[in-house]
N, CA, C and O atoms as a CHARMM CRD file, in Angstrom:
* protein
*
  368
    1    1 LEU  N    104.83000 136.14800  82.46500 PROA 1      0.00000
    2    1 LEU  CA   105.98700 137.02400  82.38200 PROA 1      0.00000
    3    1 LEU  C    106.46400 137.10700  80.94700 PROA 1      0.00000
    4    1 LEU  O    106.56900 136.10000  80.24800 PROA 1      0.00000
    5    2 PHE  N    106.75000 138.32000  80.52300 PROA 2      0.00000
    6    2 PHE  CA   107.21600 138.52800  79.15700 PROA 2      0.00000
    7    2 PHE  C    108.70900 138.78400  79.10500 PROA 2      0.00000
    8    2 PHE  O    109.35500 138.55100  78.08300 PROA 2      0.00000
    9    3 MET  N    109.25300 139.26500  80.21300 PROA 3      0.00000
   10    3 MET  CA   110.67600 139.57700  80.25100 PROA 3      0.00000
   11    3 MET  C    111.13200 139.72100  81.69400 PROA 3      0.00000
   12    3 MET  O    110.33200 139.84000  82.62200 PROA 3      0.00000
   13    4 ARG  N    112.43400 139.70500  81.84000 PROA 4      0.00000
   14    4 ARG  CA   113.08200 139.96700  83.13400 PROA 4      0.00000
   15    4 ARG  C    114.17300 140.99800  82.88400 PROA 4      0.00000
   16    4 ARG  O    114.83300 140.97500  81.84500 PROA 4      0.00000
   17    5 LEU  N    114.35800 141.89100  83.82600 PROA 5      0.00000
   18    5 LEU  CA   115.49200 142.80700  83.72700 PROA 5      0.00000
   19    5 LEU  C    116.77200 142.00800  83.94800 PROA 5      0.00000
   20    5 LEU  O    116.84800 141.17400  84.85000 PROA 5      0.00000
   21    6 LEU  N    117.76000 142.26800  83.12500 PROA 6      0.00000
   22    6 LEU  CA   119.03700 141.56800  83.24400 PROA 6      0.00000
   23    6 LEU  C    119.62200 141.75900  84.63300 PROA 6      0.00000
   24    6 LEU  O    120.16300 140.81300  85.20500 PROA 6      0.00000
   25    7 ARG  N    119.52500 142.94900  85.18300 PROA 7      0.00000
   26    7 ARG  CA   120.09400 143.20300  86.51800 PROA 7      0.00000
   27    7 ARG  C    119.41400 142.33900  87.57700 PROA 7      0.00000
   28    7 ARG  O    120.06700 141.91000  88.52800 PROA 7      0.00000
   29    8 ASP  N    118.10400 142.07300  87.43000 PROA 8      0.00000
   30    8 ASP  CA   117.38900 141.22400  88.38500 PROA 8      0.00000
   31    8 ASP  C    117.83300 139.76800  88.26800 PROA 8      0.00000
   32    8 ASP  O    117.96800 139.07100  89.27400 PROA 8      0.00000
   33    9 VAL  N    118.05900 139.31400  87.04000 PROA 9      0.00000
   34    9 VAL  CA   118.54200 137.94100  86.82100 PROA 9      0.00000
   35    9 VAL  C    119.92000 137.77900  87.45400 PROA 9      0.00000
   36    9 VAL  O    120.19300 136.77900  88.11700 PROA 9      0.00000
   37   10 LEU  N    120.78000 138.76300  87.24700 PROA 10     0.00000
   38   10 LEU  CA   122.13300 138.70800  87.81900 PROA 10     0.00000
   39   10 LEU  C    122.07700 138.72400  89.34500 PROA 10     0.00000
   40   10 LEU  O    122.80400 137.98000  90.00300 PROA 10     0.00000
   41   11 ALA  N    121.22500 139.56200  89.90000 PROA 11     0.00000
   42   11 ALA  CA   121.09500 139.63900  91.35800 PROA 11     0.00000
   43   11 ALA  C    120.56800 138.32200  91.92300 PROA 11     0.00000
   44   11 ALA  O    121.05900 137.85000  92.94800 PROA 11     0.00000
   45   12 ALA  N    119.57800 137.72700  91.27000 PROA 12     0.00000
   46   12 ALA  CA   119.01300 136.45700  91.73300 PROA 12     0.00000
   47   12 ALA  C    120.05800 135.35300  91.71900 PROA 12     0.00000
   48   12 ALA  O    120.01600 134.43800  92.54100 PROA 12     0.00000
   49   13 ALA  N    121.00100 135.44300  90.77700 PROA 13     0.00000
   50   13 ALA  CA   122.06300 134.44100  90.67900 PROA 13     0.00000
   51   13 ALA  C    123.22900 134.75900  91.60400 PROA 13     0.00000
   52   13 ALA  O    124.15400 133.95800  91.73300 PROA 13     0.00000
   53   14 GLY  N    123.19200 135.92200  92.25000 PROA 14     0.00000
   54   14 GLY  CA   124.29900 136.33400  93.11400 PROA 14     0.00000
   55   14 GLY  C    125.54400 136.67600  92.32000 PROA 14     0.00000
   56   14 GLY  O    126.66100 136.58400  92.83000 PROA 14     0.00000
   57   15 ALA  N    125.35100 137.06900  91.07200 PROA 15     0.00000
   58   15 ALA  CA   126.48000 137.34000  90.17900 PROA 15     0.00000
   59   15 ALA  C    127.01800 138.75100  90.38500 PROA 15     0.00000
   60   15 ALA  O    126.26600 139.69600  90.62400 PROA 15     0.00000
   61   16 SER  N    128.32500 138.86500  90.28800 PROA 16     0.00000
   62   16 SER  CA   128.97100 140.18000  90.30900 PROA 16     0.00000
   63   16 SER  C    130.19400 140.09800  89.42600 PROA 16     0.00000
   64   16 SER  O    130.75800 139.02400  89.21800 PROA 16     0.00000
   65   17 GLY  N    130.59000 141.22100  88.92000 PROA 17     0.00000
   66   17 GLY  CA   131.75500 141.26600  88.04600 PROA 17     0.00000
   67   17 GLY  C    131.77700 142.57000  87.28500 PROA 17     0.00000
   68   17 GLY  O    131.12800 143.53900  87.67900 PROA 17     0.00000
   69   18 THR  N    132.51900 142.59800  86.20100 PROA 18     0.00000
   70   18 THR  CA   132.60800 143.80000  85.38300 PROA 18     0.00000
   71   18 THR  C    132.04700 143.59100  83.98300 PROA 18     0.00000
   72   18 THR  O    131.68700 144.55300  83.30500 PROA 18     0.00000
   73   19 HSD  N    131.97400 142.34100  83.55200 PROA 19     0.00000
   74   19 HSD  CA   131.49400 142.05000  82.20500 PROA 19     0.00000
   75   19 HSD  C    130.58300 140.83300  82.20000 PROA 19     0.00000
   76   19 HSD  O    130.73800 139.91000  82.99900 PROA 19     0.00000
   77   20 ILE  N    129.64000 140.85600  81.28700 PROA 20     0.00000
   78   20 ILE  CA   128.73600 139.73400  81.06400 PROA 20     0.00000
   79   20 ILE  C    128.93600 139.29500  79.62100 PROA 20     0.00000
   80   20 ILE  O    128.80900 140.09800  78.69600 PROA 20     0.00000
   81   21 GLU  N    129.24100 138.05100  79.43900 PROA 21     0.00000
   82   21 GLU  CA   129.35700 137.52600  78.08200 PROA 21     0.00000
   83   21 GLU  C    128.05100 136.80700  77.76600 PROA 21     0.00000
   84   21 GLU  O    127.73700 135.78200  78.37100 PROA 21     0.00000
   85   22 ALA  N    127.29600 137.34900  76.81900 PROA 22     0.00000
   86   22 ALA  CA   126.04300 136.73500  76.38000 PROA 22     0.00000
   87   22 ALA  C    126.36000 135.86800  75.16700 PROA 22     0.00000
   88   22 ALA  O    126.92300 136.34800  74.18400 PROA 22     0.00000
   89   23 VAL  N    125.99800 134.59900  75.24000 PROA 23     0.00000
   90   23 VAL  CA   126.34300 133.63400  74.19700 PROA 23     0.00000
   91   23 VAL  C    125.07100 133.11200  73.53900 PROA 23     0.00000
   92   23 VAL  O    124.14500 132.66600  74.21700 PROA 23     0.00000
   93   24 ALA  N    125.03800 133.17400  72.20900 PROA 24     0.00000
   94   24 ALA  CA   123.90100 132.66600  71.44300 PROA 24     0.00000
   95   24 ALA  C    124.14300 131.20900  71.06000 PROA 24     0.00000
   96   24 ALA  O    125.26500 130.71200  71.15300 PROA 24     0.00000
   97   25 VAL  N    123.08500 130.53300  70.63000 PROA 25     0.00000
   98   25 VAL  CA   123.21300 129.12800  70.24600 PROA 25     0.00000
   99   25 VAL  C    124.16900 128.93400  69.06100 PROA 25     0.00000
  100   25 VAL  O    124.72700 127.85000  68.89400 PROA 25     0.00000
  101   26 ASN  N    124.36100 129.97200  68.24000 PROA 26     0.00000
  102   26 ASN  CA   125.29300 129.86800  67.11800 PROA 26     0.00000
  103   26 ASN  C    126.70700 130.32300  67.49500 PROA 26     0.00000
  104   26 ASN  O    127.54900 130.54600  66.62600 PROA 26     0.00000
  105   27 ASP  N    126.95700 130.45600  68.80800 PROA 27     0.00000
  106   27 ASP  CA   128.24100 130.86200  69.37500 PROA 27     0.00000
  107   27 ASP  C    128.57300 132.34400  69.19700 PROA 27     0.00000
  108   27 ASP  O    129.68100 132.76400  69.53200 PROA 27     0.00000
  109   28 TYR  N    127.63900 133.14400  68.67800 PROA 28     0.00000
  110   28 TYR  CA   127.84200 134.59300  68.67400 PROA 28     0.00000
  111   28 TYR  C    127.93100 135.02100  70.12300 PROA 28     0.00000
  112   28 TYR  O    127.14800 134.56900  70.95800 PROA 28     0.00000
  113   29 THR  N    128.87500 135.88600  70.42500 PROA 29     0.00000
  114   29 THR  CA   128.98900 136.39700  71.78600 PROA 29     0.00000
  115   29 THR  C    129.00900 137.91600  71.77100 PROA 29     0.00000
  116   29 THR  O    129.50000 138.54500  70.83300 PROA 29     0.00000
  117   30 ALA  N    128.47200 138.47400  72.81600 PROA 30     0.00000
  118   30 ALA  CA   128.50000 139.92000  73.00300 PROA 30     0.00000
  119   30 ALA  C    129.00800 140.18800  74.40900 PROA 30     0.00000
  120   30 ALA  O    128.58900 139.54400  75.37100 PROA 30     0.00000
  121   31 ASP  N    129.90200 141.13200  74.51200 PROA 31     0.00000
  122   31 ASP  CA   130.44500 141.53400  75.80300 PROA 31     0.00000
  123   31 ASP  C    129.62000 142.71600  76.30900 PROA 31     0.00000
  124   31 ASP  O    129.68700 143.81500  75.75800 PROA 31     0.00000
  125   32 ILE  N    128.85300 142.48000  77.34900 PROA 32     0.00000
  126   32 ILE  CA   128.00200 143.51700  77.93100 PROA 32     0.00000
  127   32 ILE  C    128.64900 143.99600  79.22200 PROA 32     0.00000
  128   32 ILE  O    128.81900 143.20800  80.15200 PROA 32     0.00000
  129   33 PRO  N    129.01300 145.27200  79.29800 PROA 33     0.00000
  130   33 PRO  CA   129.54400 145.77400  80.56300 PROA 33     0.00000
  131   33 PRO  C    128.50500 145.61700  81.67600 PROA 33     0.00000
  132   33 PRO  O    127.32500 145.91300  81.48600 PROA 33     0.00000
  133   34 PHE  N    128.95700 145.15300  82.82300 PROA 34     0.00000
  134   34 PHE  CA   128.05200 144.97700  83.96200 PROA 34     0.00000
  135   34 PHE  C    127.31400 146.27700  84.25800 PROA 34     0.00000
  136   34 PHE  O    126.14800 146.26000  84.65100 PROA 34     0.00000
  137   35 LYS  N    127.99600 147.40100  84.06700 PROA 35     0.00000
  138   35 LYS  CA   127.37400 148.69500  84.35200 PROA 35     0.00000
  139   35 LYS  C    126.17200 148.97100  83.45300 PROA 35     0.00000
  140   35 LYS  O    125.27900 149.72200  83.84400 PROA 35     0.00000
  141   36 ASP  N    126.13000 148.37400  82.24500 PROA 36     0.00000
  142   36 ASP  CA   124.96300 148.54600  81.37800 PROA 36     0.00000
  143   36 ASP  C    123.71900 147.93500  82.02300 PROA 36     0.00000
  144   36 ASP  O    122.63100 148.50700  81.95000 PROA 36     0.00000
  145   37 ALA  N    123.88400 146.78200  82.64600 PROA 37     0.00000
  146   37 ALA  CA   122.74600 146.12100  83.29800 PROA 37     0.00000
  147   37 ALA  C    122.21200 146.96900  84.44900 PROA 37     0.00000
  148   37 ALA  O    121.02600 146.91400  84.77300 PROA 37     0.00000
  149   38 GLU  N    123.08700 147.74400  85.05600 PROA 38     0.00000
  150   38 GLU  CA   122.67200 148.60700  86.16400 PROA 38     0.00000
  151   38 GLU  C    122.11400 149.93900  85.67000 PROA 38     0.00000
  152   38 GLU  O    121.16500 150.46500  86.25300 PROA 38     0.00000
  153   39 ALA  N    122.69200 150.48800  84.60300 PROA 39     0.00000
  154   39 ALA  CA   122.32900 151.82400  84.13000 PROA 39     0.00000
  155   39 ALA  C    121.11800 151.84500  83.20400 PROA 39     0.00000
  156   39 ALA  O    120.38000 152.82900  83.16800 PROA 39     0.00000
  157   40 TYR  N    120.91300 150.77600  82.46500 PROA 40     0.00000
  158   40 TYR  CA   119.83000 150.72200  81.48700 PROA 40     0.00000
  159   40 TYR  C    118.90300 149.54700  81.81600 PROA 40     0.00000
  160   40 TYR  O    119.30600 148.59200  82.48000 PROA 40     0.00000
  161   41 ASP  N    117.69100 149.63100  81.35600 PROA 41     0.00000
  162   41 ASP  CA   116.73800 148.54300  81.57800 PROA 41     0.00000
  163   41 ASP  C    116.91700 147.46500  80.50400 PROA 41     0.00000
  164   41 ASP  O    116.01500 147.20200  79.70900 PROA 41     0.00000
  165   42 VAL  N    118.10400 146.84800  80.50200 PROA 42     0.00000
  166   42 VAL  CA   118.37900 145.74500  79.58100 PROA 42     0.00000
  167   42 VAL  C    117.50800 144.57700  80.01900 PROA 42     0.00000
  168   42 VAL  O    117.43000 144.26100  81.20600 PROA 42     0.00000
  169   43 ILE  N    116.85100 143.93700  79.05200 PROA 43     0.00000
  170   43 ILE  CA   115.93500 142.85700  79.38800 PROA 43     0.00000
  171   43 ILE  C    116.38100 141.53000  78.77600 PROA 43     0.00000
  172   43 ILE  O    117.15200 141.48000  77.81700 PROA 43     0.00000
  173   44 ILE  N    115.87100 140.48500  79.36300 PROA 44     0.00000
  174   44 ILE  CA   115.89700 139.16800  78.72700 PROA 44     0.00000
  175   44 ILE  C    114.43500 138.87900  78.41600 PROA 44     0.00000
  176   44 ILE  O    113.63100 138.61400  79.30900 PROA 44     0.00000
  177   45 ALA  N    114.11000 138.93600  77.12600 PROA 45     0.00000
  178   45 ALA  CA   112.72500 138.70600  76.69700 PROA 45     0.00000
  179   45 ALA  C    112.45100 137.21300  76.64600 PROA 45     0.00000
  180   45 ALA  O    113.26700 136.43200  76.15600 PROA 45     0.00000
  181   46 LEU  N    111.28500 136.83000  77.16000 PROA 46     0.00000
  182   46 LEU  CA   110.86700 135.43700  77.20000 PROA 46     0.00000
  183   46 LEU  C    109.71200 135.15900  76.25300 PROA 46     0.00000
  184   46 LEU  O    109.51300 134.02400  75.82000 PROA 46     0.00000
  185   47 ARG  N    108.95000 136.20200  75.93300 PROA 47     0.00000
  186   47 ARG  CA   107.74900 136.04700  75.11100 PROA 47     0.00000
  187   47 ARG  C    107.61800 137.23500  74.16800 PROA 47     0.00000
  188   47 ARG  O    108.15800 138.31500  74.40700 PROA 47     0.00000
  189   48 MET  N    106.88400 136.99600  73.09200 PROA 48     0.00000
  190   48 MET  CA   106.53700 138.06900  72.17400 PROA 48     0.00000
  191   48 MET  C    105.04100 137.94500  71.89900 PROA 48     0.00000
  192   48 MET  O    104.55000 136.87100  71.55200 PROA 48     0.00000
  193   49 ASP  N    104.33500 139.03900  72.05700 PROA 49     0.00000
  194   49 ASP  CA   102.87800 139.03100  71.88200 PROA 49     0.00000
  195   49 ASP  C    102.21800 137.96400  72.76500 PROA 49     0.00000
  196   49 ASP  O    101.23400 137.34100  72.36800 PROA 49     0.00000
  197   50 GLY  N    102.77200 137.76500  73.96200 PROA 50     0.00000
  198   50 GLY  CA   102.19100 136.83400  74.92000 PROA 50     0.00000
  199   50 GLY  C    102.52400 135.37400  74.70400 PROA 50     0.00000
  200   50 GLY  O    102.08300 134.51900  75.47200 PROA 50     0.00000
  201   51 LYS  N    103.29400 135.07200  73.67200 PROA 51     0.00000
  202   51 LYS  CA   103.61500 133.67800  73.36800 PROA 51     0.00000
  203   51 LYS  C    105.11100 133.44100  73.48100 PROA 51     0.00000
  204   51 LYS  O    105.90100 134.34100  73.19500 PROA 51     0.00000
  205   52 PRO  N    105.51700 132.23300  73.89800 PROA 52     0.00000
  206   52 PRO  CA   106.94800 131.91500  73.92000 PROA 52     0.00000
  207   52 PRO  C    107.55300 132.15600  72.53500 PROA 52     0.00000
  208   52 PRO  O    106.93000 131.86500  71.51400 PROA 52     0.00000
  209   53 MET  N    108.75700 132.68400  72.51800 PROA 53     0.00000
  210   53 MET  CA   109.41900 132.97200  71.24800 PROA 53     0.00000
  211   53 MET  C    110.07700 131.70800  70.70100 PROA 53     0.00000
  212   53 MET  O    110.76800 130.98900  71.42400 PROA 53     0.00000
  213   54 SER  N    109.85700 131.45700  69.44500 PROA 54     0.00000
  214   54 SER  CA   110.50100 130.32500  68.78100 PROA 54     0.00000
  215   54 SER  C    111.87000 130.78000  68.28600 PROA 54     0.00000
  216   54 SER  O    112.12500 131.98200  68.21900 PROA 54     0.00000
  217   55 PRO  N    112.74800 129.85600  67.94100 PROA 55     0.00000
  218   55 PRO  CA   114.03900 130.25500  67.37300 PROA 55     0.00000
  219   55 PRO  C    113.88400 131.14700  66.13300 PROA 55     0.00000
  220   55 PRO  O    114.73400 132.00200  65.88800 PROA 55     0.00000
  221   56 ARG  N    112.83300 130.96500  65.36300 PROA 56     0.00000
  222   56 ARG  CA   112.58800 131.83900  64.20200 PROA 56     0.00000
  223   56 ARG  C    112.31600 133.27600  64.61600 PROA 56     0.00000
  224   56 ARG  O    112.59400 134.21400  63.86900 PROA 56     0.00000
  225   57 ASP  N    111.76800 133.43800  65.81900 PROA 57     0.00000
  226   57 ASP  CA   111.42400 134.76200  66.33600 PROA 57     0.00000
  227   57 ASP  C    112.46400 135.27200  67.31800 PROA 57     0.00000
  228   57 ASP  O    112.15000 136.07200  68.20000 PROA 57     0.00000
  229   58 LYS  N    113.69900 134.81300  67.17000 PROA 58     0.00000
  230   58 LYS  CA   114.82900 135.23400  67.99900 PROA 58     0.00000
  231   58 LYS  C    114.80300 134.62600  69.39000 PROA 58     0.00000
  232   58 LYS  O    115.51900 135.08900  70.27700 PROA 58     0.00000
  233   59 GLY  N    114.00600 133.61600  69.59200 PROA 59     0.00000
  234   59 GLY  CA   113.88300 132.98000  70.89900 PROA 59     0.00000
  235   59 GLY  C    114.78200 131.77400  71.03800 PROA 59     0.00000
  236   59 GLY  O    115.54800 131.46500  70.12600 PROA 59     0.00000
  237   60 PRO  N    114.70600 131.11200  72.12400 PROA 60     0.00000
  238   60 PRO  CA   113.67600 131.28500  73.14800 PROA 60     0.00000
  239   60 PRO  C    113.92700 132.45200  74.09200 PROA 60     0.00000
  240   60 PRO  O    113.01000 132.88600  74.78900 PROA 60     0.00000
  241   61 LEU  N    115.14900 132.96500  74.12800 PROA 61     0.00000
  242   61 LEU  CA   115.47200 134.12000  74.97300 PROA 61     0.00000
  243   61 LEU  C    116.21300 135.15300  74.12600 PROA 61     0.00000
  244   61 LEU  O    116.96200 134.80500  73.21300 PROA 61     0.00000
  245   62 PHE  N    115.99100 136.42800  74.44800 PROA 62     0.00000
  246   62 PHE  CA   116.56500 137.51300  73.65800 PROA 62     0.00000
  247   62 PHE  C    117.00400 138.61900  74.61500 PROA 62     0.00000
  248   62 PHE  O    116.18500 139.15800  75.35800 PROA 62     0.00000
  249   63 VAL  N    118.29400 138.95700  74.59800 PROA 63     0.00000
  250   63 VAL  CA   118.80300 140.07900  75.38900 PROA 63     0.00000
  251   63 VAL  C    118.63900 141.33400  74.53400 PROA 63     0.00000
  252   63 VAL  O    119.15700 141.40400  73.42000 PROA 63     0.00000
  253   64 ALA  N    117.91800 142.31800  75.05900 PROA 64     0.00000
  254   64 ALA  CA   117.65600 143.53800  74.30100 PROA 64     0.00000
  255   64 ALA  C    117.75600 144.76700  75.19900 PROA 64     0.00000
  256   64 ALA  O    117.39900 144.73300  76.37700 PROA 64     0.00000
  257   65 TYR  N    118.24000 145.82800  74.62000 PROA 65     0.00000
  258   65 TYR  CA   118.34800 147.12100  75.29600 PROA 65     0.00000
  259   65 TYR  C    117.06900 147.92900  75.03700 PROA 65     0.00000
  260   65 TYR  O    116.32400 147.63000  74.10400 PROA 65     0.00000
  261   66 PRO  N    116.82000 148.94200  75.85500 PROA 66     0.00000
  262   66 PRO  CA   115.66700 149.82000  75.60500 PROA 66     0.00000
  263   66 PRO  C    116.05400 150.87400  74.55400 PROA 66     0.00000
  264   66 PRO  O    116.29500 152.03400  74.88700 PROA 66     0.00000
  265   67 TYR  N    116.11000 150.45700  73.30100 PROA 67     0.00000
  266   67 TYR  CA   116.65600 151.28500  72.22100 PROA 67     0.00000
  267   67 TYR  C    116.03900 152.67300  72.16200 PROA 67     0.00000
  268   67 TYR  O    116.74500 153.64600  71.89600 PROA 67     0.00000
  269   68 ASP  N    114.74800 152.78600  72.40100 PROA 68     0.00000
  270   68 ASP  CA   114.07900 154.07900  72.29200 PROA 68     0.00000
  271   68 ASP  C    114.40200 155.03600  73.43700 PROA 68     0.00000
  272   68 ASP  O    114.02600 156.20700  73.38500 PROA 68     0.00000
  273   69 ARG  N    115.08900 154.55800  74.46300 PROA 69     0.00000
  274   69 ARG  CA   115.43800 155.41800  75.59600 PROA 69     0.00000
  275   69 ARG  C    116.94000 155.63500  75.73900 PROA 69     0.00000
  276   69 ARG  O    117.39300 156.16900  76.75100 PROA 69     0.00000
  277   70 LEU  N    117.70800 155.23100  74.75000 PROA 70     0.00000
  278   70 LEU  CA   119.16000 155.37300  74.81200 PROA 70     0.00000
  279   70 LEU  C    119.61900 156.65000  74.12000 PROA 70     0.00000
  280   70 LEU  O    118.97000 157.12200  73.18600 PROA 70     0.00000
  281   71 PRO  N    120.73800 157.21200  74.57800 PROA 71     0.00000
  282   71 PRO  CA   121.29700 158.34600  73.84200 PROA 71     0.00000
  283   71 PRO  C    121.75500 157.86500  72.46400 PROA 71     0.00000
  284   71 PRO  O    122.19800 156.72400  72.33100 PROA 71     0.00000
  285   72 PRO  N    121.65800 158.70100  71.45300 PROA 72     0.00000
  286   72 PRO  CA   122.00300 158.29800  70.08500 PROA 72     0.00000
  287   72 PRO  C    123.39200 157.66300  69.95300 PROA 72     0.00000
  288   72 PRO  O    123.57600 156.73200  69.16900 PROA 72     0.00000
  289   73 GLU  N    124.34900 158.15500  70.70500 PROA 73     0.00000
  290   73 GLU  CA   125.71600 157.62200  70.60100 PROA 73     0.00000
  291   73 GLU  C    125.84300 156.20500  71.17200 PROA 73     0.00000
  292   73 GLU  O    126.85700 155.54200  70.95600 PROA 73     0.00000
  293   74 MET  N    124.83900 155.74600  71.88500 PROA 74     0.00000
  294   74 MET  CA   124.85300 154.41500  72.49200 PROA 74     0.00000
  295   74 MET  C    124.15400 153.36900  71.61700 PROA 74     0.00000
  296   74 MET  O    124.33800 152.17000  71.82900 PROA 74     0.00000
  297   75 LEU  N    123.37200 153.79800  70.65800 PROA 75     0.00000
  298   75 LEU  CA   122.53700 152.87700  69.88700 PROA 75     0.00000
  299   75 LEU  C    123.31400 151.77800  69.17600 PROA 75     0.00000
  300   75 LEU  O    122.94900 150.60800  69.28900 PROA 75     0.00000
  301   76 GLN  N    124.35800 152.11200  68.45800 PROA 76     0.00000
  302   76 GLN  CA   125.10700 151.09500  67.71400 PROA 76     0.00000
  303   76 GLN  C    125.68000 150.04100  68.66400 PROA 76     0.00000
  304   76 GLN  O    125.59200 148.84200  68.39800 PROA 76     0.00000
  305   77 ARG  N    126.26400 150.49600  69.77100 PROA 77     0.00000
  306   77 ARG  CA   126.80500 149.53400  70.75200 PROA 77     0.00000
  307   77 ARG  C    125.69600 148.65300  71.32500 PROA 77     0.00000
  308   77 ARG  O    125.89500 147.45500  71.52900 PROA 77     0.00000
  309   78 ALA  N    124.54000 149.23900  71.58300 PROA 78     0.00000
  310   78 ALA  CA   123.42200 148.46400  72.14100 PROA 78     0.00000
  311   78 ALA  C    122.96100 147.39600  71.15300 PROA 78     0.00000
  312   78 ALA  O    122.66200 146.27400  71.56100 PROA 78     0.00000
  313   79 PHE  N    122.89800 147.71800  69.87600 PROA 79     0.00000
  314   79 PHE  CA   122.51700 146.72400  68.87400 PROA 79     0.00000
  315   79 PHE  C    123.54400 145.59200  68.82300 PROA 79     0.00000
  316   79 PHE  O    123.17700 144.42200  68.71300 PROA 79     0.00000
  317   80 GLU  N    124.82300 145.94100  68.90400 PROA 80     0.00000
  318   80 GLU  CA   125.89000 144.93000  68.86800 PROA 80     0.00000
  319   80 GLU  C    125.87000 144.03800  70.11000 PROA 80     0.00000
  320   80 GLU  O    126.28400 142.88000  70.05100 PROA 80     0.00000
  321   81 ARG  N    125.39700 144.56900  71.21800 PROA 81     0.00000
  322   81 ARG  CA   125.37300 143.81300  72.48000 PROA 81     0.00000
  323   81 ARG  C    124.08300 143.02900  72.68300 PROA 81     0.00000
  324   81 ARG  O    123.96300 142.27000  73.64500 PROA 81     0.00000
  325   82 SER  N    123.13300 143.20600  71.79600 PROA 82     0.00000
  326   82 SER  CA   121.87400 142.46100  71.88100 PROA 82     0.00000
  327   82 SER  C    122.09700 141.06800  71.30600 PROA 82     0.00000
  328   82 SER  O    122.73500 140.91500  70.26500 PROA 82     0.00000
  329   83 VAL  N    121.57500 140.06400  71.98300 PROA 83     0.00000
  330   83 VAL  CA   121.79600 138.67600  71.56100 PROA 83     0.00000
  331   83 VAL  C    120.46800 137.94500  71.54000 PROA 83     0.00000
  332   83 VAL  O    119.77100 137.86900  72.55200 PROA 83     0.00000
  333   84 TRP  N    120.12900 137.41500  70.38800 PROA 84     0.00000
  334   84 TRP  CA   118.93800 136.57200  70.30300 PROA 84     0.00000
  335   84 TRP  C    119.34900 135.12100  70.29900 PROA 84     0.00000
  336   84 TRP  O    120.51900 134.79700  70.09900 PROA 84     0.00000
  337   85 GLN  N    118.39800 134.25800  70.51500 PROA 85     0.00000
  338   85 GLN  CA   118.65300 132.82600  70.68900 PROA 85     0.00000
  339   85 GLN  C    119.72200 132.62200  71.76500 PROA 85     0.00000
  340   85 GLN  O    120.67600 131.86400  71.59200 PROA 85     0.00000
  341   86 LEU  N    119.52400 133.32400  72.87500 PROA 86     0.00000
  342   86 LEU  CA   120.47200 133.27800  73.99600 PROA 86     0.00000
  343   86 LEU  C    120.59900 131.87200  74.54100 PROA 86     0.00000
  344   86 LEU  O    119.60600 131.20300  74.82400 PROA 86     0.00000
  345   87 ASP  N    121.84200 131.43700  74.68400 PROA 87     0.00000
  346   87 ASP  CA   122.13200 130.10500  75.22600 PROA 87     0.00000
  347   87 ASP  C    122.66900 130.18700  76.64700 PROA 87     0.00000
  348   87 ASP  O    122.49900 129.25100  77.42800 PROA 87     0.00000
  349   88 GLY  N    123.31900 131.30000  76.99000 PROA 88     0.00000
  350   88 GLY  CA   123.86000 131.40200  78.33000 PROA 88     0.00000
  351   88 GLY  C    124.52600 132.73800  78.58500 PROA 88     0.00000
  352   88 GLY  O    124.80400 133.50100  77.66000 PROA 88     0.00000
  353   89 LEU  N    124.77400 133.00600  79.85200 PROA 89     0.00000
  354   89 LEU  CA   125.47500 134.20200  80.28900 PROA 89     0.00000
  355   89 LEU  C    126.68000 133.77000  81.12600 PROA 89     0.00000
  356   89 LEU  O    126.57000 132.88900  81.97900 PROA 89     0.00000
  357   90 ARG  N    127.80800 134.38700  80.87500 PROA 90     0.00000
  358   90 ARG  CA   129.00400 134.15900  81.69400 PROA 90     0.00000
  359   90 ARG  C    129.42000 135.51000  82.28400 PROA 90     0.00000
  360   90 ARG  O    129.60100 136.49200  81.56500 PROA 90     0.00000
  361   91 VAL  N    129.56300 135.53100  83.57900 PROA 91     0.00000
  362   91 VAL  CA   129.93200 136.77400  84.26600 PROA 91     0.00000
  363   91 VAL  C    131.39000 136.68900  84.66100 PROA 91     0.00000
  364   91 VAL  O    131.84500 135.68300  85.20600 PROA 91     0.00000
  365   92 ARG  N    132.10100 137.73600  84.38500 PROA 92     0.00000
  366   92 ARG  CA   133.52300 137.78300  84.78200 PROA 92     0.00000
  367   92 ARG  C    133.87400 139.13900  85.32800 PROA 92     0.00000
  368   92 ARG  O    135.02000 139.37100  85.71300 PROA 92     0.00000
């Protein structure tokens, strides 16, 4: 497996709410609207080029949006909501 859809991870955890707080190991946080996980194919990447991602490569987990499929007005927000070196998700 190279990635999981964020919405699938949330469903597997039985999570519901309006916001997802993605927290990086350096305490950077991004507030991801729950609706983004439903509307876009936001992923949690586990591997790059078939190999586990190291912290140097934004790993071990990376929340990323499908940048090439987003409307232009959404791109900046999607970049701000992307979190590498993911440490955890908090749903509220």
